[in-house]
VOMIDO-319069 format. One record per atom (N, C-alpha, C): atom name; residue number from 1; x, y, z; residue in one letter. Coordinates in pm, whole numbers, plus 32768, in hexadecimal, padded with zeros to 4 digits. Example, Ala and Ser with C-alpha at 12.3 -4.5 7.8 and 13.67 -1.06 7.14 Angstrom:
REM residues 2
<node 'N' 1 <8527 7DC7 830C> 'A'>
<node 'CA' 1 <84CE 7E3E 830C> 'A'>
<node 'C' 1 <8528 7EB6 830C> 'A'>
<node 'N' 2 <8505 7F1F 82C4> 'S'>
<node 'CA' 2 <8557 7F96 82CA> 'S'>
<node 'C' 2 <850A 8003 8313> 'S'>
REM end
This chain:
REM residues 90
<node 'N' 1 <D3A8 4DCE EE9E> 'M'>
<node 'CA' 1 <D3A8 4E26 EE1B> 'M'>
<node 'C' 1 <D391 4DE7 ED9C> 'M'>
<node 'N' 2 <D32E 4DE4 ED71> 'T'>
<node 'CA' 2 <D2FB 4DC3 ECD3> 'T'>
<node 'C' 2 <D323 4DBE EC87> 'T'>
<node 'N' 3 <D385 4D82 EBF0> 'I'>
<node 'CA' 3 <D3A0 4DBB EB7A> 'I'>
<node 'C' 3 <D32C 4DAB EB14> 'I'>
<node 'N' 4 <D32B 4E2B EACD> 'D'>
<node 'CA' 4 <D2CB 4E3E EA5B> 'D'>
<node 'C' 4 <D307 4DD2 EA0A> 'D'>
<node 'N' 5 <D29B 4D82 E9B0> 'P'>
<node 'CA' 5 <D2D8 4D2D E963> 'P'>
<node 'C' 5 <D302 4D79 E8E3> 'P'>
<node 'N' 6 <D2D9 4DFA E8A0> 'S'>
<node 'CA' 6 <D300 4E48 E852> 'S'>
<node 'C' 6 <D378 4E74 E878> 'S'>
<node 'N' 7 <D3A4 4E7C E8EE> 'N'>
<node 'CA' 7 <D438 4ECD E8F8> 'N'>
<node 'C' 7 <D49D 4E4B E91C> 'N'>
<node 'N' 8 <D45F 4DD5 E935> 'L'>
<node 'CA' 8 <D4B4 4D65 E916> 'L'>
<node 'C' 8 <D4DC 4D2D E894> 'L'>
<node 'N' 9 <D480 4D4D E848> 'I'>
<node 'CA' 9 <D4BC 4D1D E78F> 'I'>
<node 'C' 9 <D50D 4DCA E767> 'I'>
<node 'N' 10 <D4E4 4E29 E78D> 'G'>
<node 'CA' 10 <D526 4E9C E783> 'G'>
<node 'C' 10 <D5D1 4E8D E7A8> 'G'>
<node 'N' 11 <D5C0 4E35 E81C> 'Y'>
<node 'CA' 11 <D660 4E23 E861> 'Y'>
<node 'C' 11 <D6B1 4DBF E7FF> 'Y'>
<node 'N' 12 <D655 4D76 E7E8> 'F'>
<node 'CA' 12 <D67E 4CDE E781> 'F'>
<node 'C' 12 <D69C 4D1E E6F1> 'F'>
<node 'N' 13 <D682 4D69 E6E0> 'A'>
<node 'CA' 13 <D66F 4DA1 E662> 'A'>
<node 'C' 13 <D703 4DEC E660> 'A'>
<node 'N' 14 <D6DF 4E40 E6A8> 'A'>
<node 'CA' 14 <D766 4E9E E6B7> 'A'>
<node 'C' 14 <D7D7 4E45 E6E8> 'A'>
<node 'N' 15 <D7F3 4E07 E708> 'F'>
<node 'CA' 15 <D86F 4DA9 E71E> 'F'>
<node 'C' 15 <D8AE 4D57 E6C6> 'F'>
<node 'N' 16 <D82E 4D4C E668> 'L'>
<node 'CA' 16 <D85A 4CDB E5E2> 'L'>
<node 'C' 16 <D898 4D42 E57A> 'L'>
<node 'N' 17 <D849 4DAE E57A> 'T'>
<node 'CA' 17 <D87C 4DEB E50A> 'T'>
<node 'C' 17 <D8F3 4E45 E52D> 'T'>
<node 'N' 18 <D90D 4E8E E597> 'T'>
<node 'CA' 18 <D980 4EAB E5F9> 'T'>
<node 'C' 18 <D9FC 4E61 E5B9> 'T'>
<node 'N' 19 <D9E1 4DD3 E600> 'V'>
<node 'CA' 19 <DA44 4D72 E60D> 'V'>
<node 'C' 19 <DA85 4D4A E574> 'V'>
<node 'N' 20 <DA41 4D55 E50A> 'A'>
<node 'CA' 20 <DA5F 4D46 E46E> 'A'>
<node 'C' 20 <DAC0 4DAF E462> 'A'>
<node 'N' 21 <DABC 4E20 E48A> 'F'>
<node 'CA' 21 <DB39 4E7F E451> 'F'>
<node 'C' 21 <DB93 4E7F E484> 'F'>
<node 'N' 22 <DBB0 4E36 E534> 'V'>
<node 'CA' 22 <DC22 4DFC E53B> 'V'>
<node 'C' 22 <DCBC 4DDE E50E> 'V'>
<node 'N' 23 <DC95 4D5F E492> 'P'>
<node 'CA' 23 <DCD1 4D08 E442> 'P'>
<node 'C' 23 <DD42 4D4F E3F3> 'P'>
<node 'N' 24 <DCD4 4DE3 E3B3> 'Q'>
<node 'CA' 24 <DCD3 4E39 E344> 'Q'>
<node 'C' 24 <DD6F 4E94 E36C> 'Q'>
<node 'N' 25 <DD3B 4ED7 E3E7> 'A'>
<node 'CA' 25 <DD79 4F3B E424> 'A'>
<node 'C' 25 <DE03 4ED6 E459> 'A'>
<node 'N' 26 <DE08 4E7F E47C> 'Y'>
<node 'CA' 26 <DE82 4E34 E4C1> 'Y'>
<node 'C' 26 <DEE5 4E33 E44A> 'Y'>
<node 'N' 27 <DE9E 4DE5 E3F7> 'Q'>
<node 'CA' 27 <DF06 4DCD E382> 'Q'>
<node 'C' 27 <DF4C 4E2E E339> 'Q'>
<node 'N' 28 <DED6 4E98 E331> 'S'>
<node 'CA' 28 <DF27 4F34 E2CD> 'S'>
<node 'C' 28 <DF95 4F47 E33A> 'S'>
<node 'N' 29 <DF66 4F3C E3D6> 'W'>
<node 'CA' 29 <DFD6 4F99 E41A> 'W'>
<node 'C' 29 <E069 4F1F E437> 'W'>
<node 'N' 30 <E04F 4EAB E421> 'K'>
<node 'CA' 30 <E0E8 4E63 E408> 'K'>
<node 'C' 30 <E11A 4E68 E395> 'K'>
<node 'N' 31 <E0E1 4E4C E2FE> 'T'>
<node 'CA' 31 <E106 4E5C E281> 'T'>
<node 'C' 31 <E120 4ED3 E23D> 'T'>
<node 'N' 32 <E0EB 4F43 E299> 'R'>
<node 'CA' 32 <E0D0 4FB1 E247> 'R'>
<node 'C' 32 <E0AB 4F99 E1C1> 'R'>
<node 'N' 33 <E06F 4F48 E184> 'D'>
<node 'CA' 33 <E06A 4F28 E0DD> 'D'>
<node 'C' 33 <DF9F 4F24 E0E4> 'D'>
<node 'N' 34 <DFB7 4F94 E0AD> 'L'>
<node 'CA' 34 <DF11 4FE4 E0AC> 'L'>
<node 'C' 34 <DEED 4FDD E01C> 'L'>
<node 'N' 35 <DF4F 4FAB DFBA> 'S'>
<node 'CA' 35 <DF27 4FB0 DF23> 'S'>
<node 'C' 35 <DE94 4F6A DEF5> 'S'>
<node 'N' 36 <DE57 4F07 DF52> 'G'>
<node 'CA' 36 <DDE6 4F0A DF23> 'G'>
<node 'C' 36 <DD62 4F48 DF70> 'G'>
<node 'N' 37 <DD7A 4FAB DF90> 'I'>
<node 'CA' 37 <DD2C 501B DFE2> 'I'>
<node 'C' 37 <DD17 5072 DFB1> 'I'>
<node 'N' 38 <DC7C 5077 DF8B> 'S'>
<node 'CA' 38 <DC37 511A DF3F> 'S'>
<node 'C' 38 <DC62 51B0 DF95> 'S'>
<node 'N' 39 <DCB3 5202 DF75> 'L'>
<node 'CA' 39 <DC9F 5278 DFB5> 'L'>
<node 'C' 39 <DC3B 52C1 DFD1> 'L'>
<node 'N' 40 <DBE6 52DB DF6D> 'P'>
<node 'CA' 40 <DB45 5309 DF54> 'P'>
<node 'C' 40 <DAEF 5294 DF80> 'P'>
<node 'N' 41 <DAD2 524A DF93> 'M'>
<node 'CA' 41 <DA96 51F0 DFD5> 'M'>
<node 'C' 41 <DAB7 51EB E08B> 'M'>
<node 'N' 42 <DB32 51F7 E0C8> 'Y'>
<node 'CA' 42 <DB3F 51D4 E128> 'Y'>
<node 'C' 42 <DB26 5291 E184> 'Y'>
<node 'N' 43 <DB3C 5302 E118> 'T'>
<node 'CA' 43 <DB16 535E E144> 'T'>
<node 'C' 43 <DA4E 538E E14D> 'T'>
<node 'N' 44 <DA3F 5347 E0F7> 'L'>
<node 'CA' 44 <D9AA 534F E115> 'L'>
<node 'C' 44 <D98C 52DD E175> 'L'>
<node 'N' 45 <D9C0 525E E161> 'F'>
<node 'CA' 45 <D98A 5236 E1E7> 'F'>
<node 'C' 45 <D9A4 525C E269> 'F'>
<node 'N' 46 <DA2A 52A6 E2A1> 'T'>
<node 'CA' 46 <DA45 52D7 E306> 'T'>
<node 'C' 46 <D9E8 536E E32C> 'T'>
<node 'N' 47 <D9A8 53A0 E2BC> 'S'>
<node 'CA' 47 <D968 5403 E2BE> 'S'>
<node 'C' 47 <D8E6 53C4 E304> 'S'>
<node 'N' 48 <D89D 5352 E2A8> 'G'>
<node 'CA' 48 <D84A 5307 E2FB> 'G'>
<node 'C' 48 <D823 52EE E377> 'G'>
<node 'N' 49 <D880 528E E38B> 'V'>
<node 'CA' 49 <D8A3 527A E405> 'V'>
<node 'C' 49 <D8B1 52FB E487> 'V'>
<node 'N' 50 <D8CE 5354 E467> 'A'>
<node 'CA' 50 <D8E3 53BC E4E8> 'A'>
<node 'C' 50 <D83B 53EC E4C9> 'A'>
<node 'N' 51 <D80D 5402 E45D> 'L'>
<node 'CA' 51 <D761 544A E461> 'L'>
<node 'C' 51 <D71E 53FC E4C2> 'L'>
<node 'N' 52 <D72D 535B E498> 'W'>
<node 'CA' 52 <D6F3 52FA E4FC> 'W'>
<node 'C' 52 <D737 5309 E587> 'W'>
<node 'N' 53 <D793 5328 E5A8> 'L'>
<node 'CA' 53 <D7A7 5366 E64E> 'L'>
<node 'C' 53 <D767 53C4 E676> 'L'>
<node 'N' 54 <D785 5408 E621> 'V'>
<node 'CA' 54 <D6E3 54B1 E63D> 'V'>
<node 'C' 54 <D687 5495 E657> 'V'>
<node 'N' 55 <D632 5448 E5F2> 'Y'>
<node 'CA' 55 <D5B5 53F8 E60B> 'Y'>
<node 'C' 55 <D59C 5388 E676> 'Y'>
<node 'N' 56 <D606 5362 E69E> 'G'>
<node 'CA' 56 <D5EC 52FC E717> 'G'>
<node 'C' 56 <D5E6 5346 E7A7> 'G'>
<node 'N' 57 <D60C 53D3 E7A2> 'F'>
<node 'CA' 57 <D611 5456 E7FD> 'F'>
<node 'C' 57 <D599 5464 E7F4> 'F'>
<node 'N' 58 <D59D 549A E7B3> 'Y'>
<node 'CA' 58 <D4DC 54F5 E775> 'Y'>
<node 'C' 58 <D46D 5481 E7B8> 'Y'>
<node 'N' 59 <D466 53FA E79D> 'I'>
<node 'CA' 59 <D410 5385 E797> 'I'>
<node 'C' 59 <D42C 536A E856> 'I'>
<node 'N' 60 <D4BA 53BC E87A> 'D'>
<node 'CA' 60 <D4C4 532B E8EB> 'D'>
<node 'C' 60 <D4EC 52C2 E90B> 'D'>
<node 'N' 61 <D4F7 526F E89C> 'S'>
<node 'CA' 61 <D510 51DE E884> 'S'>
<node 'C' 61 <D59C 51AE E880> 'S'>
<node 'N' 62 <D5C3 514F E90F> 'M'>
<node 'CA' 62 <D653 5154 E93F> 'M'>
<node 'C' 62 <D688 5112 E8C8> 'M'>
<node 'N' 63 <D62B 50A7 E8B2> 'P'>
<node 'CA' 63 <D662 5021 E831> 'P'>
<node 'C' 63 <D69B 506D E7AD> 'P'>
<node 'N' 64 <D657 50D5 E7B1> 'V'>
<node 'CA' 64 <D66D 5122 E711> 'V'>
<node 'C' 64 <D6F0 518B E737> 'V'>
<node 'N' 65 <D6F0 51B6 E79E> 'I'>
<node 'CA' 65 <D751 520E E7EC> 'I'>
<node 'C' 65 <D7CF 51C2 E7D7> 'I'>
<node 'N' 66 <D7D4 515F E83E> 'I'>
<node 'CA' 66 <D82B 50E6 E846> 'I'>
<node 'C' 66 <D884 50DD E7D0> 'I'>
<node 'N' 67 <D834 5092 E774> 'A'>
<node 'CA' 67 <D85A 5055 E6E5> 'A'>
<node 'C' 67 <D8BB 50B2 E691> 'A'>
<node 'N' 68 <D891 5109 E69A> 'N'>
<node 'CA' 68 <D8A4 518B E629> 'N'>
<node 'C' 68 <D923 51FB E658> 'N'>
<node 'N' 69 <D939 51C9 E70F> 'A'>
<node 'CA' 69 <D973 5225 E71A> 'A'>
<node 'C' 69 <DA0C 51C3 E6F6> 'A'>
<node 'N' 70 <D9F8 512C E70C> 'I'>
<node 'CA' 70 <DA70 50EA E708> 'I'>
<node 'C' 70 <DA78 50B2 E66E> 'I'>
<node 'N' 71 <DA1F 50D3 E620> 'T'>
<node 'CA' 71 <DA57 50B0 E591> 'T'>
<node 'C' 71 <DA6F 512D E54C> 'T'>
<node 'N' 72 <DA5E 518A E586> 'L'>
<node 'CA' 72 <DA91 5226 E552> 'L'>
<node 'C' 72 <DB34 521C E582> 'L'>
<node 'N' 73 <DB78 520C E601> 'I'>
<node 'CA' 73 <DBC6 51ED E60C> 'I'>
<node 'C' 73 <DC3B 5182 E5A2> 'I'>
<node 'N' 74 <DBE2 512A E58B> 'L'>
<node 'CA' 74 <DC2B 509A E545> 'L'>
<node 'C' 74 <DC0B 50F8 E4AE> 'L'>
<node 'N' 75 <DBB1 5129 E47E> 'S'>
<node 'CA' 75 <DB8D 5147 E3FC> 'S'>
<node 'C' 75 <DC1A 51B9 E3DF> 'S'>
<node 'N' 76 <DC23 522E E455> 'T'>
<node 'CA' 76 <DC62 52B6 E446> 'T'>
<node 'C' 76 <DD1F 526D E439> 'T'>
<node 'N' 77 <DD26 5200 E47F> 'I'>
<node 'CA' 77 <DDD6 51C9 E461> 'I'>
<node 'C' 77 <DDE8 51B6 E3EB> 'I'>
<node 'N' 78 <DD87 5147 E3AA> 'V'>
<node 'CA' 78 <DDAA 511A E31E> 'V'>
<node 'C' 78 <DD7D 518E E2B8> 'V'>
<node 'N' 79 <DD1C 51F0 E2C9> 'L'>
<node 'CA' 79 <DD1C 524F E279> 'L'>
<node 'C' 79 <DDA2 52BB E27B> 'L'>
<node 'N' 80 <DDDE 52AA E325> 'T'>
<node 'CA' 80 <DE44 52F6 E301> 'T'>
<node 'C' 80 <DED4 52D8 E2CA> 'T'>
<node 'N' 81 <DF03 5259 E2E0> 'L'>
<node 'CA' 81 <DF3B 51FE E2A7> 'L'>
<node 'C' 81 <DF39 5219 E22C> 'L'>
<node 'N' 82 <DEC5 5206 E1E9> 'K'>
<node 'CA' 82 <DE7D 51EB E141> 'K'>
<node 'C' 82 <DEDE 52B3 E105> 'K'>
<node 'N' 83 <DEA9 5308 E14F> 'S'>
<node 'CA' 83 <DEC1 5376 E139> 'S'>
<node 'C' 83 <DF51 53AF E13F> 'S'>
<node 'N' 84 <DFB2 5364 E176> 'I'>
<node 'CA' 84 <E036 5387 E178> 'I'>
<node 'C' 84 <E05B 5329 E0F8> 'I'>
<node 'N' 85 <E042 52A8 E112> 'E'>
<node 'CA' 85 <E06A 52A7 E085> 'E'>
<node 'C' 85 <E03C 52A1 E004> 'E'>
<node 'N' 86 <DFF4 52F7 DFE0> 'V'>
<node 'CA' 86 <DFA5 5327 DF6A> 'V'>
<node 'C' 86 <E000 53C1 DF74> 'V'>
<node 'N' 87 <E014 540B DFD9> 'F'>
<node 'CA' 87 <E042 5462 DFDB> 'F'>
<node 'C' 87 <E0DE 5489 DFCA> 'F'>
<node 'N' 88 <E133 5402 E00E> 'S'>
<node 'CA' 88 <E1D1 5418 DFFC> 'S'>
<node 'C' 88 <E1D7 53DF DF71> 'S'>
<node 'N' 89 <E18D 53E6 DF0D> 'K'>
<node 'CA' 89 <E1BD 5386 DE9C> 'K'>
<node 'C' 89 <E1B6 540B DE39> 'K'>
<node 'N' 90 <E18A 548B DE66> 'K'>
<node 'CA' 90 <E16D 54FD DE14> 'K'>
<node 'C' 90 <E1FC 555E DE2C> 'K'>
REM end
């Protein structure tokens, strides 16, 4: 089985950009301190990641699907924690 170089680059890029969110999600979960996180920014970001995931399915690209599925989970965790923080203060 031959691996297409473009897919190899895609998987590597997907790995790097997805792993970049792990420290933020972990720190947010552990400390519950999300004071430096912008709710509007994370809402837009998470929505964009969801759309990238849908796009990945449309173009049938596993690197795009895998990266955005995992990133969507991580960003949803941060967005949920931030939403709880913001709306519990009201």
